[in-house]
DSSP file (Angstrom, degrees, kcal/mol; ACC not computed):
  #  RESIDUE AA STRUCTURE BP1 BP2  ACC     N-H-->O    O-->H-N    N-H-->O    O-->H-N    TCO  KAPPA ALPHA  PHI   PSI    X-CA   Y-CA   Z-CA
    1    1 A M     >        0   0    0      0, 0.0     4,-2.4     0, 0.0     5,-0.2   0.000 360.0 360.0 360.0 -38.1   -3.0 -121.9 -113.2
    2    2 A T  H  >  +     0   0    0      1,-0.2     4,-2.3     2,-0.2     5,-0.2   0.903 360.0  49.6 -61.4 -41.4   -6.2 -123.9 -113.4
    3    3 A Y  H  > S+     0   0    0      2,-0.2     4,-2.3     1,-0.2    -1,-0.2   0.909 110.2  50.2 -65.2 -41.5   -7.7 -121.6 -116.0
    4    4 A A  H  > S+     0   0    0      1,-0.2     4,-2.5     2,-0.2     5,-0.2   0.916 111.2  49.2 -62.2 -42.9   -4.5 -121.8 -118.1
    5    5 A L  H  X S+     0   0    0     -4,-2.4     4,-2.9     1,-0.2    -2,-0.2   0.911 110.8  49.7 -63.1 -42.6   -4.5 -125.6 -118.0
    6    6 A W  H  X S+     0   0    0     -4,-2.3     4,-2.4     2,-0.2    -1,-0.2   0.894 111.5  48.7 -64.6 -39.3   -8.2 -125.8 -118.9
    7    7 A I  H  X S+     0   0    0     -4,-2.3     4,-2.3     2,-0.2     5,-0.2   0.943 114.8  44.2 -65.1 -47.2   -7.7 -123.5 -121.9
    8    8 A I  H  X S+     0   0    0     -4,-2.5     4,-2.6     1,-0.2     5,-0.2   0.914 113.6  51.3 -64.4 -42.6   -4.7 -125.4 -123.1
    9    9 A Q  H  X S+     0   0    0     -4,-2.9     4,-2.6    -5,-0.2    -1,-0.2   0.913 110.2  49.9 -59.9 -43.4   -6.5 -128.7 -122.5
   10   10 A G  H  X S+     0   0    0     -4,-2.4     4,-2.2     2,-0.2    -2,-0.2   0.919 112.7  45.5 -63.0 -44.9   -9.5 -127.6 -124.5
   11   11 A L  H  X S+     0   0    0     -4,-2.3     4,-2.1     2,-0.2    -1,-0.2   0.911 115.2  47.0 -66.5 -41.8   -7.5 -126.4 -127.5
   12   12 A L  H  X S+     0   0    0     -4,-2.6     4,-2.6     2,-0.2     5,-0.2   0.881 110.1  53.6 -67.3 -37.1   -5.4 -129.6 -127.5
   13   13 A A  H  X S+     0   0    0     -4,-2.6     4,-2.7    -5,-0.2     5,-0.3   0.926 109.0  48.8 -62.8 -43.8   -8.5 -131.7 -127.2
   14   14 A L  H  X S+     0   0    0     -4,-2.2     4,-2.2     1,-0.2     5,-0.2   0.922 111.6  50.5 -59.9 -44.0  -10.0 -130.0 -130.2
   15   15 A L  H  X S+     0   0    0     -4,-2.1     4,-2.7     1,-0.2    -2,-0.2   0.936 115.6  40.2 -59.7 -49.0   -6.8 -130.6 -132.1
   16   16 A F  H  X S+     0   0    0     -4,-2.6     4,-2.7     2,-0.2     5,-0.3   0.851 113.9  51.5 -76.6 -34.1   -6.5 -134.3 -131.4
   17   17 A V  H  X S+     0   0    0     -4,-2.7     4,-2.1    -5,-0.2    -1,-0.2   0.919 115.6  43.9 -65.9 -41.2  -10.2 -135.1 -131.7
   18   18 A F  H  X S+     0   0    0     -4,-2.2     4,-2.5    -5,-0.3    -2,-0.2   0.955 118.0  43.1 -66.1 -50.2  -10.2 -133.4 -135.1
   19   19 A A  H  X S+     0   0    0     -4,-2.7     4,-2.2    -5,-0.2     5,-0.2   0.924 117.5  45.6 -64.6 -44.9   -6.9 -134.9 -136.3
   20   20 A G  H  X S+     0   0    0     -4,-2.7     4,-2.1    -5,-0.2    -1,-0.2   0.901 113.6  49.8 -65.1 -40.9   -7.8 -138.4 -135.0
   21   21 A G  H  X S+     0   0    0     -4,-2.1     4,-1.9    -5,-0.3    -2,-0.2   0.901 110.2  50.0 -64.7 -41.3  -11.3 -138.3 -136.4
   22   22 A M  H  X S+     0   0    0     -4,-2.5     4,-0.9     1,-0.2    -2,-0.2   0.925 113.8  44.8 -63.6 -44.0  -10.0 -137.2 -139.8
   23   23 A K  H  < S+     0   0    0     -4,-2.2    -1,-0.2     1,-0.2    -2,-0.2   0.847 110.8  55.4 -68.2 -33.0   -7.5 -140.0 -139.9
   24   24 A L  H  < S+     0   0    0     -4,-2.1    -1,-0.2     1,-0.2    -2,-0.2   0.879 115.4  36.2 -68.0 -37.6  -10.0 -142.5 -138.7
   25   25 A F  H  < S+     0   0    0     -4,-1.9    -1,-0.2    -5,-0.1    -2,-0.2   0.486  94.6 101.5 -97.2  -3.0  -12.5 -141.8 -141.4
   26   26 A M  S  < S-     0   0    0     -4,-0.9     5,-0.1    -5,-0.2    -4,-0.0  -0.583  87.5 -97.7 -76.5 141.7  -10.0 -141.2 -144.2
   27   27 A P     >  -     0   0    0      0, 0.0     4,-1.9     0, 0.0     3,-0.4  -0.317  28.6-124.2 -59.1 143.6   -9.5 -144.2 -146.6
   28   28 A I  H  > S+     0   0    0      1,-0.2     4,-2.7     2,-0.2     5,-0.2   0.865 110.1  58.1 -59.5 -37.8   -6.5 -146.4 -145.6
   29   29 A E  H  > S+     0   0    0      1,-0.2     4,-2.3     2,-0.2    -1,-0.2   0.901 106.7  48.2 -60.2 -40.3   -5.1 -146.0 -149.1
   30   30 A A  H  > S+     0   0    0     -3,-0.4     4,-2.4     2,-0.2    -1,-0.2   0.887 111.0  50.9 -67.7 -38.3   -5.0 -142.2 -148.7
   31   31 A L  H  X S+     0   0    0     -4,-1.9     4,-2.7     2,-0.2     5,-0.5   0.930 111.7  46.8 -63.4 -45.1   -3.4 -142.5 -145.3
   32   32 A V  H  X S+     0   0    0     -4,-2.7     4,-2.4     1,-0.2    -2,-0.2   0.909 114.1  48.1 -64.2 -41.6   -0.7 -144.8 -146.6
   33   33 A K  H  < S+     0   0    0     -4,-2.3    -1,-0.2    -5,-0.2    -2,-0.2   0.895 115.7  44.6 -64.9 -40.1   -0.1 -142.5 -149.6
   34   34 A E  H  < S+     0   0    0     -4,-2.4    -2,-0.2    -5,-0.2    -1,-0.2   0.892 129.6  21.3 -72.7 -41.0    0.1 -139.4 -147.4
   35   35 A T  H  < S-     0   0    0     -4,-2.7    -3,-0.2     2,-0.2    -2,-0.2   0.726  86.5-134.9-104.4 -25.4    2.3 -140.7 -144.6
   36   36 A G     <  +     0   0    0     -4,-2.4    -4,-0.1    -5,-0.5    -3,-0.1   0.652  68.0 117.7  76.2  14.4    4.1 -143.6 -146.1
   37   37 A M  S    S-     0   0    0     -6,-0.4    -1,-0.3     1,-0.1    -2,-0.2  -0.756  77.8 -78.2-110.9 159.4    3.4 -145.7 -143.0
   38   38 A P     >  -     0   0    0      0, 0.0     4,-1.9     0, 0.0     5,-0.2  -0.244  38.0-128.2 -58.6 142.8    1.3 -148.9 -142.7
   39   39 A G  H  > S+     0   0    0      1,-0.2     4,-2.0     2,-0.2     5,-0.1   0.882 105.7  50.5 -61.9 -43.2   -2.4 -148.4 -142.8
   40   40 A L  H  > S+     0   0    0      1,-0.2     4,-2.2     2,-0.2    -1,-0.2   0.863 109.0  52.7 -66.7 -34.2   -3.2 -150.3 -139.7
   41   41 A F  H  > S+     0   0    0      2,-0.2     4,-2.4     1,-0.2    -1,-0.2   0.907 109.0  49.7 -64.7 -40.8   -0.6 -148.4 -137.7
   42   42 A M  H  X S+     0   0    0     -4,-1.9     4,-2.4     2,-0.2    -2,-0.2   0.859 108.6  52.8 -67.6 -34.0   -2.1 -145.2 -138.8
   43   43 A R  H  X S+     0   0    0     -4,-2.0     4,-2.3     2,-0.2    -1,-0.2   0.916 109.1  50.1 -64.3 -41.8   -5.6 -146.4 -137.7
   44   44 A F  H  X S+     0   0    0     -4,-2.2     4,-2.5     1,-0.2    -2,-0.2   0.929 111.2  48.4 -60.2 -45.6   -4.1 -147.2 -134.3
   45   45 A I  H  X S+     0   0    0     -4,-2.4     4,-2.7     1,-0.2    -1,-0.2   0.900 110.1  52.2 -61.9 -41.0   -2.6 -143.7 -134.1
   46   46 A S  H  X S+     0   0    0     -4,-2.4     4,-2.4     2,-0.2    -1,-0.2   0.910 111.2  46.0 -65.0 -41.3   -5.9 -142.1 -135.1
   47   47 A V  H  X S+     0   0    0     -4,-2.3     4,-2.8     2,-0.2     5,-0.3   0.910 112.9  50.8 -66.2 -41.1   -7.8 -144.0 -132.4
   48   48 A A  H  X S+     0   0    0     -4,-2.5     4,-2.4     1,-0.2    -2,-0.2   0.904 111.9  47.2 -63.1 -41.0   -5.1 -143.1 -129.8
   49   49 A E  H  X S+     0   0    0     -4,-2.7     4,-2.5     2,-0.2    -2,-0.2   0.918 113.0  48.7 -65.8 -43.0   -5.3 -139.5 -130.8
   50   50 A L  H  X S+     0   0    0     -4,-2.4     4,-1.9     2,-0.2    -2,-0.2   0.942 116.0  41.9 -63.0 -48.7   -9.1 -139.5 -130.7
   51   51 A L  H  X S+     0   0    0     -4,-2.8     4,-2.4     1,-0.2    -1,-0.2   0.867 114.0  52.9 -68.2 -35.7   -9.2 -141.2 -127.3
   52   52 A G  H  X S+     0   0    0     -4,-2.4     4,-1.0    -5,-0.3    -2,-0.2   0.904 108.0  50.8 -64.8 -41.3   -6.4 -139.0 -125.9
   53   53 A G  H  X S+     0   0    0     -4,-2.5     4,-0.6     1,-0.2     3,-0.4   0.904 112.7  45.9 -62.0 -41.8   -8.2 -135.9 -127.0
   54   54 A I  H >X S+     0   0    0     -4,-1.9     4,-2.5     1,-0.2     3,-1.0   0.889 109.1  56.9 -66.1 -38.7  -11.3 -137.0 -125.2
   55   55 A G  H 3< S+     0   0    0     -4,-2.4    17,-0.2     1,-0.2    -1,-0.2   0.681  96.9  63.3 -68.5 -17.5   -9.2 -138.0 -122.2
   56   56 A L  H 3< S+     0   0    0     -4,-1.0    -1,-0.2    -3,-0.4    -2,-0.2   0.789 121.6  16.3 -73.0 -26.8   -7.8 -134.5 -121.9
   57   57 A I  H <X S+     0   0    0     -3,-1.0     4,-2.4    -4,-0.6     3,-0.4   0.818 112.2  64.6-112.9 -50.1  -11.3 -133.1 -121.2
   58   58 A L  H  X S+     0   0    0     -4,-2.5     4,-2.7     1,-0.2     6,-0.3   0.844  98.0  52.2 -58.6 -45.3  -13.9 -135.6 -120.1
   59   59 A P  H  >>S+     0   0    0      0, 0.0     5,-1.2     0, 0.0     4,-1.0   0.919 116.7  40.2 -60.3 -41.2  -12.4 -136.9 -116.8
   60   60 A G  H  45S+     0   0    0     -3,-0.4    -2,-0.2    -5,-0.2    60,-0.1   0.869 115.6  51.3 -73.0 -36.0  -12.1 -133.4 -115.4
   61   61 A L  H  <5S+     0   0    0     -4,-2.4    -1,-0.2     1,-0.2    -3,-0.2   0.913 120.4  33.3 -67.6 -43.1  -15.4 -132.2 -116.8
   62   62 A L  H  <5S-     0   0    0     -4,-2.7    -1,-0.2    -5,-0.2    -2,-0.2   0.574 102.0-131.9 -88.3 -10.2  -17.4 -135.1 -115.4
   63   63 A R  T  <5 +     0   0    0     -4,-1.0     2,-0.5    -5,-0.3    -3,-0.2   0.839  63.8 132.5  57.9  35.9  -15.2 -135.4 -112.3
   64   64 A I  S   <S-     0   0    0     -5,-1.2    -1,-0.2    -6,-0.3    -2,-0.2  -0.969  83.4 -21.0-116.9 114.1  -14.9 -139.1 -112.8
   65   65 A R  S >  S+     0   0    0     -2,-0.5     3,-2.1    56,-0.2     4,-0.2   0.935  71.1 177.4  54.1  55.4  -11.3 -140.4 -112.6
   66   66 A P  T >   +     0   0    0      0, 0.0     3,-1.4     0, 0.0    53,-0.2   0.667  69.5  78.5 -64.5 -13.9   -9.7 -137.0 -113.2
   67   67 A G  T 3> S+     0   0    0      1,-0.3     4,-0.7    54,-0.2    -2,-0.1   0.622  79.6  71.1 -67.0 -11.0   -6.3 -138.7 -112.7
   68   68 A L  H <> S+     0   0    0     -3,-2.1     4,-2.6     1,-0.2    -1,-0.3   0.717  81.1  74.4 -76.0 -20.6   -6.7 -140.1 -116.2
   69   69 A T  H <> S+     0   0    0     -3,-1.4     4,-2.4     1,-0.2     5,-0.2   0.939  96.5  44.3 -61.5 -49.5   -6.1 -136.6 -117.7
   70   70 A P  H  > S+     0   0    0      0, 0.0     4,-2.2     0, 0.0    -1,-0.2   0.842 113.3  53.3 -65.8 -28.0   -2.3 -136.5 -117.0
   71   71 A L  H  X S+     0   0    0     -4,-0.7     4,-2.3     2,-0.2    -2,-0.2   0.904 108.6  48.7 -69.1 -40.0   -2.1 -140.0 -118.4
   72   72 A A  H  X S+     0   0    0     -4,-2.6     4,-2.1   -17,-0.2    -1,-0.2   0.916 112.5  48.9 -63.0 -42.8   -3.9 -139.0 -121.6
   73   73 A A  H  X S+     0   0    0     -4,-2.4     4,-1.8     1,-0.2    -2,-0.2   0.906 111.0  49.8 -63.7 -41.4   -1.6 -136.1 -121.9
   74   74 A A  H  X S+     0   0    0     -4,-2.2     4,-1.6     2,-0.2    -2,-0.2   0.891 109.6  51.3 -66.0 -39.1    1.5 -138.3 -121.3
   75   75 A G  H  X S+     0   0    0     -4,-2.3     4,-1.4     1,-0.2    -1,-0.2   0.899 110.0  49.0 -63.2 -40.3    0.3 -140.8 -123.9
   76   76 A L  H  X S+     0   0    0     -4,-2.1     4,-2.3     1,-0.2    -1,-0.2   0.813 103.8  60.9 -69.7 -29.3   -0.1 -138.0 -126.5
   77   77 A V  H  X S+     0   0    0     -4,-1.8     4,-2.4     2,-0.2    -1,-0.2   0.921 102.8  52.1 -59.8 -42.6    3.4 -136.7 -125.6
   78   78 A L  H  X S+     0   0    0     -4,-1.6     4,-2.1     1,-0.2    -2,-0.2   0.902 108.8  49.5 -60.9 -41.0    4.7 -140.1 -126.8
   79   79 A I  H  X S+     0   0    0     -4,-1.4     4,-2.3     1,-0.2    -1,-0.2   0.901 111.2  49.4 -64.3 -40.0    2.8 -139.7 -130.1
   80   80 A M  H  X S+     0   0    0     -4,-2.3     4,-2.5     2,-0.2    -2,-0.2   0.842 106.9  54.7 -70.7 -32.1    4.2 -136.2 -130.6
   81   81 A I  H  X S+     0   0    0     -4,-2.4     4,-2.6     2,-0.2    -1,-0.2   0.939 110.2  47.4 -62.3 -45.1    7.7 -137.4 -129.9
   82   82 A G  H  X S+     0   0    0     -4,-2.1     4,-2.6     1,-0.2    -2,-0.2   0.907 111.7  49.8 -61.4 -42.1    7.2 -140.0 -132.6
   83   83 A A  H  X S+     0   0    0     -4,-2.3     4,-2.0     2,-0.2    -1,-0.2   0.896 112.3  48.0 -64.5 -39.7    5.8 -137.4 -135.0
   84   84 A T  H  X S+     0   0    0     -4,-2.5     4,-2.4     2,-0.2    -2,-0.2   0.933 112.9  47.4 -65.7 -45.9    8.7 -135.1 -134.3
   85   85 A V  H  X S+     0   0    0     -4,-2.6     4,-2.3     1,-0.2    -2,-0.2   0.915 113.1  48.3 -63.6 -43.6   11.3 -137.8 -134.8
   86   86 A L  H  X S+     0   0    0     -4,-2.6     4,-1.1     2,-0.2    -1,-0.2   0.883 111.7  49.6 -65.9 -37.1    9.7 -139.0 -138.1
   87   87 A T  H  <>S+     0   0    0     -4,-2.0     5,-1.8    -5,-0.2     3,-0.3   0.910 112.8  46.8 -67.2 -41.4    9.5 -135.4 -139.4
   88   88 A L  H ><5S+     0   0    0     -4,-2.4     3,-1.7     1,-0.2    -2,-0.2   0.856 106.2  59.2 -67.2 -34.1   13.2 -134.8 -138.6
   89   89 A A  H 3<5S+     0   0    0     -4,-2.3    -1,-0.2     1,-0.3    -2,-0.2   0.796 100.2  56.9 -65.3 -27.1   14.1 -138.2 -140.1
   90   90 A N  T 3<5S-     0   0    0     -4,-1.1    -1,-0.3    -3,-0.3    -2,-0.2   0.489 122.6-109.3 -79.9  -2.5   12.7 -136.9 -143.4
   91   91 A G  T < 5S+     0   0    0     -3,-1.7     2,-0.8     1,-0.2    -3,-0.2   0.614  77.4 132.2  87.0  13.1   15.0 -133.9 -143.2
   92   92 A D      < +     0   0    0     -5,-1.8     4,-0.5     1,-0.2    -1,-0.2  -0.839  21.3 166.7-103.8 101.9   12.3 -131.4 -142.4
   93   93 A V  S  > S+     0   0    0     -2,-0.8     4,-0.5     2,-0.2     3,-0.4   0.912  73.5  52.7 -80.0 -44.1   13.4 -129.2 -139.5
   94   94 A G  T >4 S+     0   0    0      1,-0.2     3,-1.6     2,-0.2     4,-0.4   0.944 109.7  45.9 -59.6 -53.3   10.8 -126.5 -139.9
   95   95 A P  T >4 S+     0   0    0      0, 0.0     3,-0.7     0, 0.0    -1,-0.2   0.721 102.5  67.7 -65.4 -18.4    7.7 -128.7 -139.9
   96   96 A A  T 3> S+     0   0    0     -4,-0.5     4,-1.5    -3,-0.4    -2,-0.2   0.669  85.1  72.4 -73.6 -15.3    9.0 -130.7 -137.0
   97   97 A L  H <X S+     0   0    0     -3,-1.6     4,-2.6    -4,-0.5    -1,-0.2   0.836  89.3  59.9 -68.7 -31.5    8.6 -127.6 -134.8
   98   98 A A  H <> S+     0   0    0     -3,-0.7     4,-2.4    -4,-0.4     5,-0.2   0.973 109.2  38.8 -64.8 -55.8    4.8 -128.0 -134.8
   99   99 A P  H  > S+     0   0    0      0, 0.0     4,-2.3     0, 0.0    -1,-0.2   0.849 115.8  55.4 -64.5 -28.7    4.6 -131.5 -133.2
  100  100 A F  H  X S+     0   0    0     -4,-1.5     4,-2.0     2,-0.2    -2,-0.2   0.935 109.5  45.4 -64.9 -45.1    7.5 -130.5 -130.9
  101  101 A A  H  X S+     0   0    0     -4,-2.6     4,-2.1     2,-0.2    -1,-0.2   0.902 113.0  49.9 -65.3 -41.3    5.5 -127.5 -129.6
  102  102 A V  H  X S+     0   0    0     -4,-2.4     4,-2.4     1,-0.2    -1,-0.2   0.903 109.4  52.9 -63.4 -40.0    2.3 -129.5 -129.2
  103  103 A G  H  X S+     0   0    0     -4,-2.3     4,-2.3    -5,-0.2    -2,-0.2   0.886 107.5  51.1 -61.6 -39.8    4.4 -132.1 -127.3
  104  104 A L  H  X S+     0   0    0     -4,-2.0     4,-2.1     2,-0.2    -1,-0.2   0.909 110.1  49.2 -64.8 -41.0    5.7 -129.4 -124.9
  105  105 A L  H  X S+     0   0    0     -4,-2.1     4,-2.2     2,-0.2    -2,-0.2   0.899 111.4  49.7 -64.0 -39.9    2.1 -128.1 -124.3
  106  106 A L  H  X S+     0   0    0     -4,-2.4     4,-2.8     2,-0.2    -2,-0.2   0.887 109.0  51.8 -65.7 -38.3    1.0 -131.7 -123.6
  107  107 A A  H  X S+     0   0    0     -4,-2.3     4,-2.7     2,-0.2     5,-0.2   0.888 108.6  52.1 -64.4 -38.1    3.9 -132.2 -121.2
  108  108 A F  H  X S+     0   0    0     -4,-2.1     4,-3.1     2,-0.2    -2,-0.2   0.913 110.9  47.0 -62.7 -43.3    2.9 -129.0 -119.4
  109  109 A V  H  X S+     0   0    0     -4,-2.2     4,-2.9     2,-0.2     5,-0.3   0.928 112.3  50.0 -64.8 -44.3   -0.7 -130.3 -119.1
  110  110 A A  H  X S+     0   0    0     -4,-2.8     4,-1.2     1,-0.2    -2,-0.2   0.942 117.2  40.0 -60.0 -47.6    0.6 -133.7 -117.8
  111  111 A Y  H  X>S+     0   0    0     -4,-2.7     4,-3.3     2,-0.2     5,-1.1   0.921 116.0  51.4 -67.5 -43.3    2.8 -132.0 -115.2
  112  112 A G  I  <>S+     0   0    0     -4,-3.1     5,-3.7    -5,-0.2    -2,-0.2   0.894 113.4  43.1 -62.8 -41.4    0.3 -129.4 -114.3
  113  113 A R  I  <5S+     0   0    0     -4,-2.9     6,-0.4    -5,-0.2    -1,-0.2   0.694 119.4  44.8 -79.0 -18.0   -2.5 -131.8 -113.7
  114  114 A W  I  <5S-     0   0    0     -4,-1.2    -2,-0.2    -5,-0.3    -3,-0.2   0.872 136.3  -0.6 -88.7 -41.9   -0.3 -134.2 -111.9
  115  115 A R  I  <5S+     0   0    0     -4,-3.3    -3,-0.2    -5,-0.2    -2,-0.1   0.797 126.9  44.9-118.1 -48.0    1.6 -131.7 -109.6
  116  116 A L  I   <S+     0   0    0     -5,-1.1    -3,-0.2     1,-0.2    -4,-0.2   0.959 129.1   1.1 -75.1 -52.4    0.6 -128.0 -110.0
  117  117 A A  S   <S-     0   0    0     -5,-3.7    -1,-0.2    -6,-0.1    -2,-0.1  -0.529  74.4-171.3-138.4  68.2   -3.2 -128.0 -110.1
  118  118 A P        -     0   0    0      0, 0.0    -4,-0.1     0, 0.0    -5,-0.1  -0.309  29.7-110.9 -62.7 145.4   -4.6 -131.5 -109.8
  119  119 A Q    >   -     0   0    0     -6,-0.4     3,-0.7   -53,-0.2   -59,-0.0  -0.391  38.1 -96.0 -75.8 155.1   -8.3 -131.8 -110.4
  120  120 A E  T 3  S+     0   0    0      1,-0.2    -1,-0.1   -60,-0.1   -57,-0.0  -0.244 103.1  42.0 -68.8 158.0  -10.6 -132.5 -107.5
  121  121 A G  T 3         0   0    0    -56,-0.1   -56,-0.2    -3,-0.1    -1,-0.2   0.573 360.0 360.0  85.9  10.5  -11.7 -136.0 -106.8
  122  122 A R    <         0   0    0     -3,-0.7    -2,-0.1   -56,-0.1    -1,-0.1   0.457 360.0 360.0 -77.9 360.0   -8.3 -137.6 -107.4
């Protein structure tokens, strides 16, 4: 179980560090045009994604406060719930499956690191 969690955590961390980094360095005008949401809100989301992605890996890797990993995963679940709801509100059912699936994987990591295979030093 530990290996599966680490693999999923690594892939999700790459996804969120990349997505958060791209949104963070993208011009605000382009973000607003692409998403239709306020620019400062999108900057907040990008920072949350970037820090959440780092929080999926770094605490367990460094063995410093590994209890932060399930919290990072739970925070990212909230972001994915919002992404799913907003995508569905636009009438797009198919594209809403991607953030929904990522949210399920994050929920698995949160539960797995909290109950199934907690990291040492907790």
